[in-house]
Phi, psi and omega in degrees: 000134180277120180255016183300132178087354181261131174279150171301313184218130168253124179256127178259105182122123184251033173271200187297316183293313181297319179287333173296315176297319178297322177298311179300313183289326178295318180292337177273009173068030175271152177275111192239137172238135177246119171267122188229124176275350176072030176232071182292152179300322185270015179302326183290339181288145179288328182207159175255130182239161177084009174261110185304135183075354179229023182297124180088009179282137177297142182309314183294325181289327178299313179295323178295319177293324177294321177295327174298318177302327183280346186305319184290350194253002172079016178291133181256158182231146175230117179280124182159187180238121172287124184239322184247155178208140178215151178287143171227164178304126181071015181172212184225149174249130176250147176239131178269172183298333179267009176093000180292134178246138176223155181238145177214146180289328176227149173245140175239117177273111175240043190276356176067209179204170176253124177287130176262106184272155179303147182277073181231128177306136184092349182295314184291322182293323185268356185298130180087351175239291177268322173267118186235164181244313192251115178293332180291334180272327188228356185299319180301320185288337179244022180299148180067009174264165177289121184255150165236152172233126184267128177283100184232353177204181184288342179264002185292327177301310182297321180297324179294320178292327183286313185292344176305335182291340181256348181208149172272348184251091181233131176239131182259127174256098185305322176055251183278352183269003179294148353275152176277153176284164179295326178292319180296314179297322181293318179293322176299307186292332178290329179277355180085023179258120178289156179238124178255106181288150175108158181285145177279131179265322180193158168267128183269117181276145175293144180232166180109165185293331183273355185284133177288149179306129174065018178290148183261152173245327180179187180240125182261128178267172180295336176283000177094351182285144179245126177258122183298129177205134174258352176215129176236130180257140175214165174250101183285163170280178182226149179215105181260359182297137177216155175307322180297316182294322176299315184299319181292327181084025180293143174293141178245151175278172178297334182271006175094354182269166185281137177285126176224165173270186187290353173245009173097008177285135177267183179290351185250126185300132181085000182242132183234161176221139183221166178066211186290350175292335181248344184207105182299336183270356184293123180266184187302309186297306180297329178300312183293321179293318179296319179298320176305309183296321181291323179294324176296321181290321175298318178295325176300318178288329178292323174300312178301319182288322179295317179300318181295326177292316181295319178298315178297321177297313180297321180292321180298319178294317178300317181294325178293328177286000000 
């Protein structure tokens, strides 16, 4: 089969997981293309934390450094959004939003996901700065400040118990989880977490010349009362669905992410998923590590396919003789 013009691997998504996979495959001397729309999940955050040697680096700088690491290995980049997909001999053809078509023997989906925030005024504006999800990622930066925790999912109660570790001033807003059980109330109060009854009406953003962009001042309830909070934690929903994933026909989990096995294989042959596309809770370090493992598995299958082609060619020559 003539593979001229076909990449060994096309990676869709240029965040940490996609670039980690590209690094491994590039170093394995594979022909790799990364299609990147330039919309990473952590773009709203001022900095990325918990990534050893890069703690506190701005997300865009982290990506820039990763791209620098890829430079010696011939990894190619295409700016755009992959939307269409169809099977071709020995692989897949992808089409971007501007009509560009590329082919790859294997596809790695590193497309991340979209956080589905509570429908509360101020939530979108504060997301990634005052409205936070992960205390391990951002708790240190807001330590000892007044916290709020929004009851937005079944895990919100645990989140309220958890963030108490970073501040003695924590208020839990049950919001859509009302009413709490007596046992839940007892656990919160034993942990030193206050409970503010009533639905949340809005997040109150700080105003004035000295206010940081998207900084929080408090949480307003439906009765008009405002509870001072400079950080509010919540568990957003997740949505990894994209036209490309629909076109490929990958199975999805109940949380909207792509179903994979323990090495990143999806339900579609030759298609893999890494990072938040497969796990909404995956943070930077595990995303990079899982992508590394997936890249090794992809290369192993490529080696097997290359050997099979050589054997077929040898047998054809022998039969011809």
